C-alpha positions in Angstrom: -5.9 -8.3 23.0 -6.9 -4.8 22.0 -6.4 -3.5 18.5 -4.8 -0.1 17.9 -8.0 1.9 17.7 -9.3 0.4 20.8 -8.1 3.3 22.9 -11.2 4.9 24.2 -9.4 6.0 27.3 -7.3 8.3 25.2 -8.4 11.9 24.7 -6.3 12.8 21.7 -5.7 10.5 18.7 -4.0 11.0 15.4 -6.1 9.2 12.9 -4.6 8.2 9.5 -7.1 7.1 6.9 -6.3 5.0 3.8 -6.4 8.1 1.7 -4.1 9.9 4.1 -1.8 6.9 4.0 -1.5 7.1 0.2 -0.5 10.8 0.5 1.9 10.1 3.4 3.7 7.2 1.7 4.2 9.2 -1.6 5.4 12.3 0.4 7.8 10.1 2.4 9.1 8.4 -0.7 9.7 11.8 -2.3 11.7 13.0 0.7 13.9 9.9 0.4 14.3 10.3 -3.4 15.1 14.0 -3.0 17.8 13.1 -0.5 19.4 10.9 -3.1 19.3 7.7 -1.1 18.7 4.7 -3.3 18.2 1.6 -1.2 18.8 -1.8 -2.7 16.5 -3.6 -0.2 13.6 -2.3 1.9 13.2 -4.1 5.2 9.8 -3.9 6.9 9.6 -4.0 10.7 6.7 -6.4 11.0 3.9 -6.0 11.6 3.4 -2.3 11.8 5.9 -1.5 9.0 4.7 -4.0 6.5 2.1 -1.8 4.7 4.3 1.3 4.7 7.3 -0.7 3.5 5.3 -2.1 0.6 4.1 1.3 -0.4 7.6 2.8 -0.3 8.9 -0.2 -2.3 6.6 0.6 -5.1 7.0 4.4 -4.8 10.8 4.2 -4.9 10.9 1.4 -7.5 12.7 -1.0 -5.2 11.9 -4.6 -6.0 13.8 -6.4 -3.2 12.1 -6.4 0.2 12.1 -8.5 3.3 10.8 -8.2 6.9 12.2 -8.5 10.4 9.7 -9.7 13.0 9.8 -7.8 16.3 7.3 -7.8 19.2 7.2 -5.0 21.7 3.6 -3.7 22.1 1.2 -6.2 23.5 -1.7 -3.8 24.0 -2.5 -0.1 23.9 0.3 1.5 25.9 1.5 -1.9 27.1 4.9 -3.3 26.1 7.2 -6.1 26.8 10.2 -5.1 29.0 12.3 -5.1 25.8 11.6 -5.7 22.1 12.2 -9.3 21.0 12.9 -10.9 17.6 10.4 -13.5 16.4 10.7 -16.2 13.9 11.1 -16.5 11.0 14.3 -14.7 11.2 15.6 -12.3 8.5 18.5 -13.8 6.4 21.0 -11.2 7.7 23.9 -12.8 5.8 22.4 -11.9 2.5 22.3 -8.2 3.3 26.0 -7.7 4.2 27.3 -4.6 2.4 24.0 -3.7 0.9 22.1 -0.4 1.1 19.0 -0.9 3.2 16.0 1.2 4.1 14.3 0.0 7.3 10.6 1.0 7.5 8.2 1.1 10.4 4.9 2.8 11.0 6.0 4.8 14.0 9.1 5.4 16.1 7.3 5.6 19.4 9.8 4.8 22.1 12.3 4.1 19.3 13.5 0.9 21.0 12.3 -1.4 18.3 14.0 0.6 15.6 17.1 0.9 17.6 17.3 -2.9 18.0 16.7 -3.5 14.2 19.3 -0.9 13.2 21.9 -2.4 15.5 21.3 -5.9 14.1 21.5 -4.8 10.5 24.6 -2.5 11.0 26.4 -5.4 12.6 26.1 -7.2 9.2 28.1 -4.4 7.5 25.0 -3.0 5.7 24.5 0.7 5.0 21.2 1.3 6.8 18.8 4.2 6.9 15.4 4.3 8.5 12.0 5.7 7.5 8.8 6.0 9.5 5.4 7.6 9.0 5.4 9.0 12.5 8.0 9.9 15.0 7.3 10.8 18.6 9.4 13.2 20.7 10.4 10.5 23.2 11.9 8.2 20.6 15.5 7.1 21.4 16.2 6.9 17.7 15.8 9.8 15.2 14.8 8.2 12.0 16.5 9.4 8.8 13.2 10.0 7.2 9.9 10.9 8.9 6.6 12.0 7.4 5.0 13.5 10.5 5.8 14.2 14.2 3.2 13.6 16.9 2.9 12.6 20.5 -0.7 11.4 20.2 -1.8 7.8 20.0 -1.9 6.9 16.3 -4.8 5.0 14.7 -3.6 3.4 11.5 -6.1 2.3 8.8 -4.7 -1.3 8.9 -5.3 -1.6 12.7 -8.4 0.6 13.1 -10.7 -2.4 13.3 -10.5 -5.6 15.3 -9.4 -8.7 13.6 -12.1 -10.5 11.6 -13.6 -13.7 13.0 -15.6 -16.6 11.6 -19.3 -15.6 11.2 
């Protein structure tokens, strides 16, 4: 399986460094705070949204966090027919009536975010979404976006292949 930066066939890439991520997460948090939204729980869309959700959790002072596991991309530009939930499952009963912020790294097609938002809204939660990047083809317009791009994005947490035993 390829890692996100393993996209040598692509001409244009958006490269986010760790330093750039620090700036991005603070700016995105400021946008959310300036809007007056105060989530009770931050839900990461795993795996891509885990790091961003953690950063926003600290930046917004939100201690409650969880994750929902979704698989869609299987390789660079290769997806399953539809996004699917993976175990362990989020305890959706505990979020009923709560204010949630769903965080992912990118709204690419938007299909993953759409699935997650539908599931959480069915539980009676007030849900808003935040992403670092949004692409023009996304079927969902996130409530909060740091940047817009249509290029392939190389994130610092997926810029290298997984480590292996020496």
